[in-house]
matplotlib code that plots the C-alpha trace (Angstrom):
import matplotlib.pyplot as plt

x = [3.5, 0.8, -1.9, 0.1, 0.7, -2.6, -5.4, -5.7, -6.7, -4.5, -1.6, -2.2, -2.2, 1.1, 2.6, 1.6, 3.2, 6.4, 6.9, 5.2, 5.6, 8.9, 7.9, 8.7, 6.3, 5.9, 3.1, 1.3, 1.8, 0.5, -2.5, -3.5, -2.8, -5.0, -7.5, -7.1, -6.5, -2.8, -3.4, -4.5, -1.6, 0.8, -0.4, 0.1, 3.5, 4.5, 3.5, 5.4, 8.5, 8.3, 8.3, 11.4, 9.7, 10.0, 12.5, 12.3, 14.7, 14.7, 14.8, 14.7, 11.4, 9.9, 10.1, 10.3, 9.3, 10.7, 10.8, 13.7, 15.6, 17.9, 15.1, 15.5, 11.9, 12.0, 12.4, 10.0, 7.3, 7.6, 7.3, 4.3, 2.5, 3.1, 1.8, -1.3, -2.0, -1.7, -4.1, -6.7, -6.5, -7.2, -10.0, -12.9, -12.0, -12.3, -15.6, -17.0, -15.9, -17.7, -20.9, -20.7, -20.3, -23.2, -25.4, -24.4, -25.3, -28.7, -29.6, -28.6]
y = [-1.5, -3.5, -1.2, 1.8, 0.1, -1.4, 0.7, 3.3, 2.9, 5.9, 4.2, 1.0, 2.9, 4.6, 1.3, -0.2, 2.7, 2.6, -1.1, -2.9, -0.5, 0.9, 4.4, 7.8, 10.7, 14.2, 15.3, 17.1, 14.3, 11.7, 13.8, 14.2, 10.6, 9.2, 12.1, 12.6, 15.9, 16.8, 17.1, 13.5, 12.3, 14.4, 12.8, 9.3, 10.2, 11.6, 8.3, 6.2, 8.4, 8.2, 4.4, 4.8, 2.9, 5.8, 8.6, 12.0, 13.7, 17.4, 18.4, 22.2, 23.2, 19.6, 16.8, 13.5, 10.3, 6.9, 3.5, 3.2, 0.2, 0.2, -0.6, -4.1, -5.0, -3.5, -6.8, -8.7, -6.0, -5.7, -9.5, -9.6, -6.8, -8.5, -11.7, -10.0, -8.4, -11.6, -13.3, -10.6, -10.7, -14.4, -14.2, -13.2, -16.0, -18.6, -17.2, -17.3, -21.0, -21.9, -20.1, -22.0, -25.3, -24.7, -23.7, -26.9, -29.0, -27.4, -27.8, -31.4]
z = [14.9, 13.2, 14.4, 13.1, 9.8, 8.6, 9.9, 7.1, 3.5, 2.6, 4.3, 2.4, -0.9, 0.1, 1.1, -2.2, -4.0, -2.1, -1.4, -4.3, -7.2, -5.8, -6.8, -5.2, -4.8, -3.5, -1.3, -4.2, -6.7, -4.2, -3.3, -7.0, -7.8, -5.0, -5.2, -1.4, 0.5, 0.9, 4.7, 5.0, 2.8, 4.9, 8.2, 6.8, 5.4, 8.7, 10.5, 8.0, 8.3, 12.1, 11.8, 9.5, 6.7, 4.3, 4.0, 2.5, 0.2, -0.3, -4.0, -4.6, -2.9, -2.9, -0.4, -2.3, -0.3, -1.0, 0.7, 3.2, 1.7, 4.8, 7.2, 8.6, 7.6, 4.1, 2.2, 4.5, 4.3, 0.6, 0.2, 2.6, 0.8, -2.6, -1.1, 0.2, -3.1, -5.0, -2.5, -2.8, -6.6, -6.6, -4.0, -6.3, -8.7, -5.9, -4.8, -8.4, -8.7, -5.5, -6.7, -10.0, -8.3, -5.9, -8.9, -10.8, -7.8, -7.4, -11.1, -11.3]

ax = plt.figure().add_subplot(projection="3d")
ax.plot(x, y, z, "-o")
ax.set_aspect("equal")
plt.show()
């Protein structure tokens, strides 16, 4: 399941949208939002739907995709993705601090 989940940048964008932002989207809206072909989005949505992480709801002539809150891993996955996002946001700051300290050491 890990290999299916984290190997694609498109998939990670979709996971962020569904599990961190708690938003829904149709194929066309996701394609235009991410500026990625609808076929690539469709393939990733299909994989996530197969894993039962997202569900689709038919509204008139559109399929709307949302996170499956009844999935046993929904809460844990959402928490994990939020944790990863907060770590990645702090990472550049840590690197800058290390660079500053090493420059201070060299100059003194």
